[in-house]
VEXDREN-2710 file (C-alpha; in Angstrom, 1 decimal):
% VEXDREN-2710
k/r/px/py/pz
1/MET/129.9/-49.5/108.1
2/LYS/132.9/-51.7/107.3
3/LYS/132.0/-55.1/106.0
4/ARG/134.6/-57.7/105.0
5/LYS/134.2/-60.4/102.5
6/ILE/133.2/-63.8/104.0
7/GLU/134.5/-66.9/102.4
8/GLY/132.0/-69.7/102.0
9/ARG/128.4/-69.7/103.0
10/LYS/127.1/-66.6/104.8
11/GLY/125.4/-67.2/108.1
12/VAL/126.9/-70.6/108.9
13/MET/127.6/-71.0/112.6
14/GLY/131.2/-70.6/113.5
15/LYS/132.1/-68.3/110.7
16/ARG/133.5/-64.9/111.2
17/SER/131.2/-61.9/111.4
18/ALA/130.6/-59.8/108.4
19/TYR/131.6/-56.7/110.5
20/GLU/135.1/-55.9/111.7
21/GLU/135.7/-56.1/115.4
22/SER/136.7/-52.4/115.6
23/PHE/133.3/-51.4/114.1
24/ARG/131.4/-53.7/116.5
25/ARG/133.2/-52.2/119.5
26/MET/132.5/-48.7/118.2
27/VAL/128.8/-49.5/118.0
28/VAL/128.7/-50.9/121.5
29/ARG/130.6/-47.8/122.8
30/GLU/128.1/-45.6/121.0
31/TYR/125.3/-47.5/122.8
32/GLU/126.9/-47.5/126.3
33/THR/128.2/-43.9/126.3
34/GLY/125.2/-42.3/124.5
35/ASN/121.6/-41.8/125.2
36/LEU/120.3/-44.0/122.4
37/SER/118.4/-47.3/122.8
38/ILE/119.6/-50.4/121.1
39/SER/117.0/-50.0/118.4
40/GLN/118.1/-46.3/117.8
41/VAL/121.8/-47.3/117.6
42/ALA/120.9/-50.1/115.1
43/VAL/119.0/-47.7/112.9
44/LYS/121.8/-45.1/113.1
45/PHE/124.3/-47.7/111.8
46/GLY/121.9/-49.5/109.5
47/LEU/122.0/-52.7/111.5
48/LYS/119.5/-55.2/113.0
49/SER/118.8/-54.8/116.7
50/TYR/120.0/-58.3/117.5
51/HIS/123.4/-57.4/116.1
52/VAL/123.8/-54.6/118.6
53/ARG/122.4/-56.8/121.4
54/ASP/124.8/-59.6/120.7
55/TRP/127.8/-57.3/120.4
56/LYS/126.8/-55.6/123.7
57/LYS/127.0/-59.0/125.4
58/GLN/130.3/-59.8/123.7
59/PHE/132.0/-56.4/124.3
60/GLY/130.0/-54.7/126.9
61/GLY/132.4/-55.1/129.9
62/ASP/135.4/-53.7/127.9
63/ILE/134.0/-50.2/127.9
64/ALA/133.7/-50.0/131.7
65/VAL/137.3/-51.1/132.1
66/ILE/138.5/-48.4/129.7
67/THR/136.4/-45.7/131.5
68/THR/137.8/-46.8/134.9
69/ILE/141.4/-46.7/133.7
70/GLY/140.9/-43.2/132.4
71/GLU/139.9/-41.9/135.8
72/ILE/143.3/-42.4/137.4
73/ASP/144.4/-39.4/139.5
74/MET/147.3/-37.3/138.1
75/THR/150.2/-36.0/140.1
76/PRO/150.6/-32.3/140.6
77/GLU/153.4/-32.3/138.0
78/GLU/151.2/-34.1/135.5
79/GLN/148.3/-31.7/136.2
80/GLN/150.7/-28.7/135.6
81/GLU/152.0/-30.3/132.4
82/GLN/148.5/-30.9/131.2
83/ALA/147.5/-27.2/131.9
84/GLU/150.6/-26.0/130.0
85/LEU/149.7/-28.3/127.1
86/LYS/146.2/-27.0/127.0
87/LYS/147.6/-23.4/126.8
88/GLN/149.9/-24.4/124.0
89/LEU/147.0/-26.1/122.2
90/ALA/144.9/-22.9/122.5
91/ALA/147.7/-20.8/121.2
92/LEU/148.3/-23.1/118.3
93/LYS/144.6/-23.0/117.4
94/LYS/144.7/-19.2/117.5
95/GLU/147.7/-19.2/115.2
96/VAL/146.0/-21.6/112.8
97/GLU/143.0/-19.4/112.6
98/TYR/145.2/-16.4/112.0
99/LEU/147.1/-18.2/109.2
100/LYS/143.8/-19.3/107.6
101/MET/142.6/-15.7/107.6
102/LYS/145.9/-14.5/106.2
103/GLU/145.8/-17.1/103.4
104/LEU/142.3/-16.0/102.5
105/ALA/143.3/-12.4/102.4
106/LEU/146.3/-13.2/100.1
107/GLU/144.1/-15.3/97.8
108/THR/141.6/-12.5/97.6
109/LEU/144.4/-10.0/96.8
110/VAL/145.6/-12.3/94.0
111/ASP/142.1/-12.6/92.6
112/ILE/141.6/-8.8/92.7
113/ALA/145.0/-8.2/90.9
114/LYS/143.9/-10.6/88.2
115/GLU/140.5/-9.1/87.7
116/LYS/141.3/-5.4/88.1
117/TYR/144.8/-5.1/86.6
118/ASP/145.0/-8.3/84.6
119/ILE/148.1/-9.4/86.5
120/ASP/148.4/-13.1/87.1
121/LEU/150.4/-13.6/90.3
122/ARG/149.8/-17.4/90.6
123/LYS/152.8/-19.6/89.7
124/LYS/152.2/-21.7/86.6
125/THR/153.3/-25.3/87.0
126/GLY/155.9/-26.7/84.7
127/THR/157.6/-23.4/83.9
128/LYS/161.3/-22.9/84.3
129/PRO/162.8/-20.2/86.7
130/SER/163.7/-16.9/85.0
131/GLY/167.5/-17.4/85.5
132/GLU/167.8/-20.4/83.2
END
């Protein structure tokens, strides 16, 4: 929950909210897109129910506009490009998993070499290369 410092007296009409606008919009989005009641959303974010209700009145229509814009039909070329990008994403995720497993294997190998053979393969910081 992001609060900002308020200058002057807190709660005086016409003053800025103690919560940033992006946070307030996120709370409203959570309420409108989720299955939680206003009270449940308030509890989730540690707020009073009236805050969520007021913010819903203030920002409620914005979410519907964003959702409608997101439902624009794509051309066949865009659909094909999106399918290709999804394939690339899946391949990259697989590669990341493989590299994580490889790194774990190498780290394990280094640990075993240190324990079993008392060989330290890890580079020590601050040492000079052997050619100097």
